[in-house]
DRENLO-835181 format. One record per residue (C-alpha): residue in three letters; residue number from 1; x, y, z. Coordinates in pm, whole numbers, plus 50000, padded with zeros to 5 digits. Each point is the difference from the previous one (the first is absolute). Last residue first. Layout:
# residues N
     r     k      px      py      pz
   Ala   NUM       X       Y       Z
...
This chain:
# residues 185
     r     k      px      py      pz
   Leu   185   49399   50949   49980
   Ile   184   50249   49761   50180
   Val   183   50042   50053   50368
   Asp   182   50316   49880   50165
   Leu   181   50020   49984   50392
   Met   180   50364   49927   50080
   Arg   179   50226   49764   50200
   Ala   178   50395   50050   49950
   Pro   177   50224   49696   50028
   Glu   176   50357   50049   50160
   Gly   175   50385   50017   49871
   Asp   174   49963   50367   50078
   Leu   173   49773   50057   49699
   Gly   172   49680   49830   49868
   Arg   171   49975   49981   49627
   Leu   170   49754   50176   49762
   Ala   169   49977   50025   49632
   His   168   49823   50260   49767
   Pro   167   49956   50089   49620
   Thr   166   49774   50293   49972
   Asn   165   49656   49900   49866
   Ser   164   49901   49948   50336
   Asp   163   49953   50358   50053
   Phe   162   50099   50087   50366
   Tyr   161   49892   50067   50370
   Leu   160   50279   49963   50276
   Ser   159   49936   49954   50375
   Asp   158   50251   50006   50292
   Gly   157   49874   49870   50329
   Ala   156   50286   49724   50017
   Glu   155   50274   50107   49795
   Leu   154   50036   50101   49624
   Glu   153   50317   50033   49809
   Leu   152   49956   50126   49652
   Val   151   50228   49939   49702
   Asn   150   49877   50190   49674
   Asp   149   50123   49857   49669
   Asp   148   49677   49815   49906
   Leu   147   49835   50007   50330
   Arg   146   50211   49803   50238
   Leu   145   49839   49916   50333
   Glu   144   50264   49948   50286
   Leu   143   49800   49882   50335
   Arg   142   50068   50021   50348
   Gly   141   49842   49787   50267
   Glu   140   49653   49998   50103
   Leu   139   49653   50149   49875
   Val   138   50095   50157   49701
   Tyr   137   49704   50171   49816
   Ile   136   50004   49928   49611
   Phe   135   49746   50169   49776
   Glu   134   49977   49884   49642
   Gln   133   49844   50135   49653
   Gly   132   49878   49858   49698
   Arg   131   50145   49772   49738
   His   130   50280   49785   50058
   Thr   129   50386   50029   50004
   Thr   128   50255   49738   50182
   Phe   127   50374   50037   50066
   Asn   126   50179   49693   50183
   Met   125   50252   50061   50257
   Asp   124   50292   49755   50009
   Ala   123   50292   50236   49911
   Pro   122   49879   50213   50281
   Asp   121   50060   49715   50253
   Lys   120   49742   49873   50206
   Ala   119   49797   50071   50305
   Pro   118   49664   49842   50001
   Val   117   49662   50187   49913
   Asn   116   49712   49867   50200
   Ile   115   49691   50137   49861
   Met   114   49652   50063   50128
   Phe   113   49775   50056   49677
   Pro   112   49696   50233   49922
   Glu   111   49869   49967   49655
   Met   110   49770   50284   49902
   Arg   109   49634   50059   49848
   Arg   108   49895   49683   50148
   Gly   107   49680   49863   49843
   Val   106   49925   49707   50216
   Phe   105   50208   49990   50333
   Thr   104   50162   49640   50101
   Ser   103   50359   50103   49871
   Ala   102   50016   50306   50186
   Leu   101   50309   49971   50205
   Asn   100   50195   49826   49751
   Lys    99   50339   49847   50164
   Tyr    98   50322   50027   49822
   Asp    97   50329   49868   50069
   Tyr    96   50262   50147   49773
   Asp    95   50263   49914   49745
   Lys    94   49892   49651   49913
   Arg    93   49665   50085   49851
   Arg    92   49686   49803   49965
   Asp    91   49921   49910   50351
   Val    90   49732   50238   50050
   Ser    89   49889   49950   50371
   Phe    88   49638   50097   50059
   Gly    87   49991   50190   50324
   Lys    86   50098   49902   50365
   Gly    85   50274   50144   50209
   Lys    84   49748   50195   50199
   Arg    83   49651   49941   49900
   Val    82   49849   50081   49658
   Leu    81   49644   50147   49992
   Ala    80   49800   50073   49655
   Tyr    79   49743   50214   50011
   Asn    78   49647   50062   49853
   Lys    77   50027   49793   49658
   Leu    76   50168   49670   50103
   His    75   50019   49719   49727
   Ala    74   50348   50014   49834
   Glu    73   49978   49715   49741
   Asn    72   50217   49718   50027
   Gly    71   50269   49879   49736
   Ser    70   50283   50108   50262
   Ile    69   50212   50243   49802
   Leu    68   49803   50068   49702
   Val    67   49653   50025   50174
   Thr    66   50148   50197   50285
   Leu    65   50113   50258   49753
   Gly    64   49621   50066   49929
   Val    63   49874   49967   49660
   Gly    62   49894   50260   49716
   Cys    61   50251   49870   49735
   Val    60   50198   50320   49963
   His    59   50038   50043   50354
   Ala    58   50073   49643   50116
   Val    57   50247   49999   49709
   Asp    56   50173   50310   50143
   Met    55   49966   49900   50354
   Leu    54   50183   49647   49918
   Tyr    53   50265   50181   49809
   Ser    52   50051   50234   50299
   Val    51   50052   49668   50215
   Pro    50   50297   49899   49794
   Ile    49   49978   49644   49847
   Glu    48   50300   49793   50044
   Ile    47   50079   49789   49694
   Glu    46   49922   49702   49811
   Gly    45   49625   49976   50138
   Ser    44   49859   49963   49621
   Glu    43   49806   50308   50030
   Tyr    42   50264   50210   50140
   Lys    41   50240   49908   49710
   Glu    40   49715   50047   49763
   Ala    39   49965   50345   50140
   Leu    38   50364   50066   49958
   Ala    37   49972   49913   49638
   Ala    36   49712   50230   49938
   Glu    35   50226   50281   50111
   Val    34   49860   50216   50296
   Gly    33   49782   50278   50009
   Val    32   49673   49878   50191
   Lys    31   49784   50070   49693
   Glu    30   50281   49893   49736
   Ala    29   50052   49659   50211
   Leu    28   49632   49940   50026
   Glu    27   49934   50056   49592
   Ala    26   50324   49778   49946
   Val    25   49890   49717   50205
   Thr    24   49681   49991   49847
   Met    23   49682   50129   50168
   Asp    22   49674   49837   50022
   Val    21   49907   50125   50375
   Ala    20   49974   49636   50098
   Asp    19   50302   49921   49813
   Arg    18   50227   50267   50197
   Ile    17   49853   49863   50331
   Gly    16   50076   49657   49911
   Arg    15   50354   50065   49880
   Leu    14   50074   50212   50328
   Arg    13   49838   49733   50221
   Pro    12   50219   49734   49815
   Ala    11   50314   50200   50122
   Ile    10   49918   50064   50333
   Glu     9   50048   49646   50118
   Lys     8   50318   49940   49824
   Tyr     7   50136   50337   50130
   Ala     6   49922   49900   50336
   Gln     5   50154   49672   49977
   Asp     4   50348   50162   49894
   Asn     3   49950   50248   50295
   Ser     2   49968   49705   50239
   Met     1   49676   49912   50174
């Protein structure tokens, strides 16, 4: 599925879940901290929908992130095993290759992702912010992580814990991608 198709498939779920909890676009936008016009664009499928926005909507509406992304309910309550190289692929962002490592677990308190971060020019880095906290552990390669005005270089074995409200962006270094575990709380 292309990224454009993913937006178009997720958008009606956003509208449906918002309608199901009896909220207007403006009310939801205020609760998740975005402009109503931006929330409307997400619901129309016009633009890329950040995973941070989906997490915020899921939290506010009391549903799992899996429901918004895939349309399916998580169903495992005891454990969720994800084999090497597997995981629920989150094809909604051009910048990174995300795999959710707990999409089938009901009642998650965190969202663990395996993320491949491509090499790119600094000018092509896209900053994001979202509520909560984040933990990154670099598995392979070297990673540049920008936190507001701070530029950090991490390599395999390095980790970072930070406030996700801080604008942050990533890129692989040395012309190579980096692979990391990212846990969002």
